[in-house]
N, C-alpha and C positions, 0 to 999 in steps of 0.2 A: 503494500500499500504506499509506504513512504517513497519507494522508488518511482511509483506511478505519479505521485504528486510532484516529486522532484522533476521527472521527465516532462510533465505537463507545464510546469513553471518555466523550465528551460526553453521548451518549444514556443511558449507565448513570448518570452523575451527575445528569442531569436527572430521570430516573425515580426515583432513590433519594430526591431531595429532595422529591418530590411525595407520597410515601407515608409513613405513620407506622410506626415500627418495631413489630413483633410485634402488629400489629392494635390497638394502643392508640388511644384516642379523646381528643380534647381536651374537658376538663370545664370548666364555668364557674368563675370565681374564687369563693372563699368568703370571707366577711367575716372579717377577722383579729381584730378586736376584738369580744368578746362584748358583749351588751347589759348595762346596769348591773344589778347584783344585790347585794343586801345581806341578811344574815341576822341574826335576833335569837337571841341565845344567852343562857342562864342568866337568863331573865326571872323575877323575883320581885315579887309585889305582896302586901305584908303590912300588916295593920292592927295598929299597936302600942297604940293607945288608942282610945277611942270617936271614930271618924271620922278619925284620923290615919294616913294611908297612906304607906308608904315603897315606892317602885317603883324597882327597879334591874335592870340587865342589861348586855349587851355587844352591840355592832353589829360584825359581821364583814363586811369589804369584799371581796366576790368579783368586783369589777369589775376592768378592766385599768388603771385610773387611780387615783391617790390622791384622796380626797374629804374635805370638811368638811361638817358638817350638824348638825341637831338632831333631837330625838325629840319627837313629839306623842303624849301618853298619853291615851287615852279610857277613862273609867269608864262602863260600861253596865249596864242592868237586864236582866231576862229577855227583853225584846223587842228587845234591842240598841239601845235608845234611849240617847243619851248623857246621863248624869246630870251629869258634870263632865269637864273636860279641861284639860290644862296642857302646857307645853313645857319642855324642859330641854336643855342643851348636851350634846354628846358629845365625849369625849376632851379636855376642857378647851380646846375650839376649835382643837385641833391637827389636822392632816390624818391620816387613816387610810390607810396605804399598802395596796396590794392584798395580800390574804391575811391582813392583820393585823386587830386588833380595837381598838375604842374603848369605854370604859366610860361609862355614864350612871346618874344617880340623882336622884330627885325625892322630896321630902317635901311632902305636901299634906294640909290639913284639909278634909274634905268634910262638910257638914252633913247631906246626905241619904245618909249611908253605909249605912243599913240596906237601901237599894234596889239597891246595887251588887252585881252578880253576876259580871261579867267585866271584864277589863282588856285593851285592845288597844293595840298600839304601831305607830306609823308613823314611818319614818325619812325626813326631808326633807333632800335634798341642797342645800346652799347654794352649793358650788363644787366642780366637778370639775376637778382640776389636770392639764391635758393636756400641758403643756410639761415636759420632764424637768428635774430640779434640776441635773444635770450634763450637759454635752454628750456625746453618744454617740461622736463622732469629734472629736478635737482636731487641727487641722492646723497644722503649723509649730512644734509644741512638742515638745522632747525629753522622753522618759520616763525 
C-alpha cells in the first residue's frame, strides 16, 4: 500500500512538471534594450543678415544609455543638393541621459544663401556610455 501511494505521488509530480499551467506556451525572449533613437526638437534655422544663419535646436535621447555627440547641419537647395554644411557640439560635450535633452546652436555665414531652401540635421553619436556611473549593487557596504 505504501509503495502504491509513493508511486502515485511520484507519477503526479512527474506529470505536473512536464506540462505548462493553464495551457501557456513558452515565448522567445525579447530584447531588453531598444535600438538607439534620437529626436530633434525645437529646430530653428533663421537668416539674420544676408547669408548669416543661426541654427538651433534640441536633441532628445530616447535610447537606454547616456550618449555624447555632435550635430551635422546640411543646407540644401530645391533638389536636396548640399549647398553648405557644418558641425556643432551638443550639450557642451556633456552626456545626454536617457529621456533628457541637449541643446545645440550654430552661426554660419553662407555665400550662396539665396539657393538654400531646406535645412537638415543629423545627430552623430561619439560615445554611448554603457557602464553605469554608480554600481547597481554594493556588496559589503552598510547603507
